[in-house]
C-alpha positions as CSV (number, residue, x, y, z in Angstrom):
1,X,-12.6,-3.6,15.8
2,X,-9.0,-2.5,16.6
3,X,-7.5,0.8,15.6
4,X,-3.7,1.3,15.7
5,X,-2.2,4.8,15.7
6,X,1.2,5.3,14.2
7,X,3.5,7.4,16.3
8,X,4.5,10.5,14.3
9,X,8.0,10.4,13.1
10,X,10.4,13.3,12.5
11,X,13.2,13.6,9.9
12,X,15.9,16.2,10.6
13,X,17.3,17.9,7.5
14,X,20.1,20.4,7.6
15,X,19.0,24.0,7.0
16,X,15.3,22.8,6.7
17,X,12.5,22.6,9.1
18,X,11.5,19.3,10.7
19,X,8.6,17.7,8.8
20,X,6.2,15.2,10.3
21,X,4.6,12.3,8.6
22,X,0.8,12.2,8.7
23,X,-0.8,10.1,11.4
24,X,-1.5,6.6,10.1
25,X,-4.1,4.2,11.5
26,X,-4.8,0.6,10.5
27,X,-8.1,-1.1,11.4
28,X,-7.9,-4.9,10.8
29,X,-11.0,-7.0,10.0
30,X,-12.8,-3.9,8.8
31,X,-15.4,-5.8,6.8
32,X,-16.5,-9.4,7.5
33,X,-16.8,-11.2,4.2
34,X,-13.3,-11.1,2.6
35,X,-10.6,-13.5,3.7
36,X,-8.7,-10.5,5.0
37,X,-9.5,-6.8,5.2
38,X,-8.3,-3.5,6.7
39,X,-9.1,0.2,6.7
40,X,-6.0,2.2,6.4
41,X,-6.1,5.9,7.2
42,X,-3.2,8.2,6.4
43,X,-4.1,11.8,7.3
44,X,-7.5,12.3,5.6
45,X,-6.8,9.6,3.0
46,X,-8.9,6.4,3.7
47,X,-8.7,3.2,1.8
48,X,-10.4,-0.2,2.4
49,X,-8.1,-3.0,1.4
50,X,-9.6,-6.5,1.1
51,X,-8.4,-9.9,-0.1
52,X,-10.6,-12.6,-1.6
53,X,-9.3,-16.1,-2.4
54,X,-10.7,-18.2,-5.3
55,X,-9.7,-21.7,-6.2
56,X,-8.6,-21.0,-9.8
57,X,-5.7,-19.5,-11.7
58,X,-5.5,-17.6,-15.0
59,X,-5.2,-19.8,-18.1
60,X,-1.5,-19.0,-18.6
61,X,-0.8,-20.7,-15.2
62,X,-2.8,-23.9,-15.6
63,X,-0.6,-27.0,-14.9
64,X,2.1,-24.7,-13.5
65,X,1.6,-25.8,-9.9
66,X,1.5,-22.3,-8.6
67,X,-1.0,-19.6,-7.7
68,X,-1.6,-16.0,-8.7
69,X,-2.2,-12.6,-7.2
70,X,-3.8,-9.6,-8.9
71,X,-5.1,-6.2,-7.7
72,X,-7.9,-3.8,-8.5
73,X,-8.1,-0.2,-7.4
74,X,-10.9,2.3,-7.5
75,X,-12.1,5.6,-6.1
76,X,-15.6,6.1,-4.8
77,X,-17.5,9.0,-6.5
78,X,-17.6,11.0,-3.2
79,X,-13.9,10.3,-2.3
80,X,-12.8,13.6,-3.8
81,X,-14.0,17.2,-3.5
82,X,-15.6,17.1,-6.9
83,X,-17.5,13.8,-7.7
84,X,-15.3,11.2,-9.4
85,X,-17.2,9.4,-12.2
86,X,-17.4,5.7,-11.8
87,X,-15.1,4.2,-14.5
88,X,-17.3,1.2,-15.0
89,X,-19.9,3.5,-16.6
90,X,-17.4,4.5,-19.3
91,X,-16.8,0.9,-20.2
92,X,-13.0,0.9,-19.4
93,X,-10.6,1.9,-16.7
94,X,-8.4,5.0,-17.0
95,X,-4.7,5.0,-17.5
96,X,-4.0,6.2,-13.9
97,X,-6.2,3.4,-12.5
98,X,-4.5,0.8,-14.7
99,X,-1.0,2.0,-13.6
100,X,-1.9,1.9,-9.9
101,X,-3.5,-1.6,-10.1
102,X,-0.3,-2.9,-11.8
103,X,1.9,-1.2,-9.1
104,X,-0.1,-2.8,-6.2
105,X,0.0,-6.2,-7.9
106,X,3.7,-6.0,-8.6
107,X,4.5,-4.8,-5.1
108,X,2.6,-7.7,-3.4
109,X,3.8,-10.4,-5.8
110,X,7.4,-9.3,-4.9
111,X,6.9,-10.6,-1.4
112,X,4.8,-13.7,-2.1
113,X,6.0,-17.2,-3.1
114,X,3.3,-18.1,-5.6
115,X,4.4,-21.8,-5.6
116,X,3.2,-22.1,-2.0
117,X,-0.4,-21.3,-3.0
118,X,-1.0,-23.7,-5.9
119,X,-4.4,-23.4,-7.6
120,X,-5.4,-20.3,-5.7
121,X,-5.8,-16.7,-6.8
122,X,-5.7,-13.8,-4.4
123,X,-7.7,-10.8,-5.5
124,X,-6.7,-7.6,-3.8
125,X,-9.3,-4.9,-3.9
126,X,-8.3,-1.3,-2.8
127,X,-11.2,1.0,-2.7
128,X,-10.5,4.7,-1.8
129,X,-13.3,6.1,0.2
130,X,-11.6,9.5,0.9
131,X,-8.6,10.9,-1.0
132,X,-6.1,13.4,0.2
133,X,-2.9,12.2,-1.5
134,X,-1.0,9.0,-1.2
135,X,-3.8,6.7,-2.2
136,X,-1.6,4.3,-4.1
137,X,1.0,4.0,-1.3
138,X,-1.6,3.6,1.4
139,X,-3.2,0.9,-0.7
140,X,0.0,-1.1,-0.8
141,X,0.7,-0.7,2.9
142,X,-2.9,-1.7,3.8
143,X,-3.2,-4.5,1.3
144,X,0.0,-6.1,2.7
145,X,-1.7,-6.4,6.1
146,X,-4.9,-7.7,4.6
147,X,-3.0,-10.3,2.6
148,X,-1.0,-11.5,5.7
149,X,-4.3,-11.9,7.6
150,X,-5.8,-13.8,4.6
151,X,-2.9,-16.2,4.4
152,X,-3.0,-16.9,8.2
153,X,-6.7,-17.7,7.8
154,X,-6.0,-20.1,5.0
155,X,-3.4,-21.9,7.1
156,X,-5.9,-22.2,10.0
157,X,-8.4,-23.6,7.6
158,X,-5.8,-26.1,6.2
159,X,-6.1,-24.7,2.7
160,X,-2.4,-23.8,2.8
161,X,0.4,-25.9,4.2
162,X,2.7,-22.9,4.8
163,X,2.6,-19.1,4.6
164,X,3.4,-17.9,1.0
165,X,4.3,-14.4,2.3
166,X,8.0,-14.0,2.6
167,X,8.0,-10.5,4.3
168,X,5.9,-7.4,4.4
169,X,6.0,-4.6,1.8
170,X,5.3,-0.9,2.5
171,X,5.1,2.2,0.4
172,X,5.2,6.0,1.0
173,X,5.4,9.2,-0.9
174,X,8.2,11.8,-0.5
175,X,8.9,15.0,-2.2
176,X,10.4,18.5,-2.2
177,X,7.9,21.3,-1.7
178,X,9.1,24.9,-1.4
179,X,12.6,23.6,-0.8
180,X,11.4,21.4,2.1
181,X,11.8,17.6,2.1
182,X,8.5,16.1,3.1
183,X,7.2,12.6,3.7
184,X,3.7,11.3,3.0
185,X,2.5,14.2,0.9
186,X,-1.2,15.3,1.1
187,X,-2.9,16.4,-2.1
188,X,-2.1,20.1,-1.7
189,X,1.6,19.3,-1.1
190,X,1.7,16.8,-4.0
191,X,0.1,19.4,-6.3
192,X,2.8,21.9,-5.5
193,X,5.8,19.6,-5.3
194,X,8.9,20.4,-7.3
195,X,9.9,16.8,-7.0
196,X,7.7,13.8,-5.9
197,X,8.5,10.1,-5.5
198,X,6.5,7.0,-4.6
199,X,8.8,4.5,-3.0
200,X,8.0,0.8,-2.3
201,X,10.2,-1.2,0.0
202,X,10.2,-4.6,1.6
203,X,10.5,-5.2,5.3
204,X,14.1,-6.2,4.8
205,X,14.9,-2.8,3.2
206,X,15.0,-3.8,-0.5
207,X,13.4,-1.7,-3.2
208,X,10.4,-2.9,-5.2
209,X,9.8,0.3,-7.1
210,X,10.9,3.9,-7.3
211,X,8.6,6.3,-9.1
212,X,9.8,9.9,-9.3
213,X,9.8,13.0,-11.4
214,X,10.8,16.7,-11.3
215,X,8.0,19.1,-12.2
216,X,10.1,22.1,-12.8
217,X,13.8,22.1,-12.0
218,X,15.8,18.8,-12.2
219,X,16.9,17.3,-8.8
220,X,20.4,16.4,-7.8
221,X,21.8,13.0,-6.8
222,X,22.1,14.3,-3.3
223,X,18.4,15.3,-3.3
224,X,17.6,11.7,-4.4
225,X,19.6,10.1,-1.6
226,X,18.0,12.4,1.0
227,X,14.5,11.5,-0.3
228,X,15.3,7.8,-0.1
229,X,16.6,8.2,3.4
230,X,13.5,10.1,4.4
231,X,11.3,7.4,2.9
232,X,13.3,4.6,4.5
233,X,13.0,6.2,7.9
234,X,9.2,6.3,7.8
235,X,8.8,2.9,6.1
236,X,10.5,1.3,9.1
237,X,7.9,2.9,11.3
238,X,5.1,1.8,9.0
239,X,6.4,-1.8,9.0
240,X,6.1,-1.8,12.8
241,X,2.5,-0.6,12.5
242,X,1.8,-3.4,10.0
243,X,3.2,-6.0,12.4
244,X,1.1,-4.6,15.3
245,X,-2.0,-4.8,13.2
246,X,-1.4,-8.4,12.3
247,X,-0.7,-9.3,16.0
248,X,-3.8,-7.4,17.1
249,X,-5.8,-9.5,14.7
250,X,-4.3,-12.7,16.0
251,X,-5.2,-11.7,19.6
252,X,-8.8,-10.9,18.5
253,X,-9.4,-14.5,17.2
254,X,-7.9,-16.3,20.2
């Protein structure tokens, strides 16, 4: 088992203190049975991301000569200070869970050529085992690594002719808390943020999604551009950690 530690990055803002992104660790091959898996840790937040491959596609894609990718997200009961009820016991998933699942799926499909995995469905499972803010962004970052590993395995097994993954995708939260611009917010910071964003970007620097809101006072265009710059700075660092994790996995199987 290999653990990678992300170097802490700093973002300098005029008239504000330097703020440091939380330490990020990625452990590839965290569990044995999925086609690809990682444990991603961002501060105290911990998420297991796994990829399972099945030889089928949804009915709407039959005879389309392409594959599919979908995601599921859940939080273990003990992942929060107060026990989180298992949604399966209520008979349906909540609105927050549904939103996060769709976000993870959209983010990964944005960097996958589904025509290069005909007849296959990739199931992405993101299970939060400890939550301290940023679970959806950590899920995307970790799932991208797990998916890259899974595709590499399928090529080795000759189940794929070429890699469907066009590039990596990464996500991070940013916000304004007590007039400070902060990256990778923990739960306390997120709860007290005047503005908070979730930003999903590809390795090549293109946006997949921007989710943001002001809780009290509206934010300016200048605030928005500074938040995006802050996110982009740390996403570059996270992309390097993703690549290192994939390379470490390749070295492990030699």
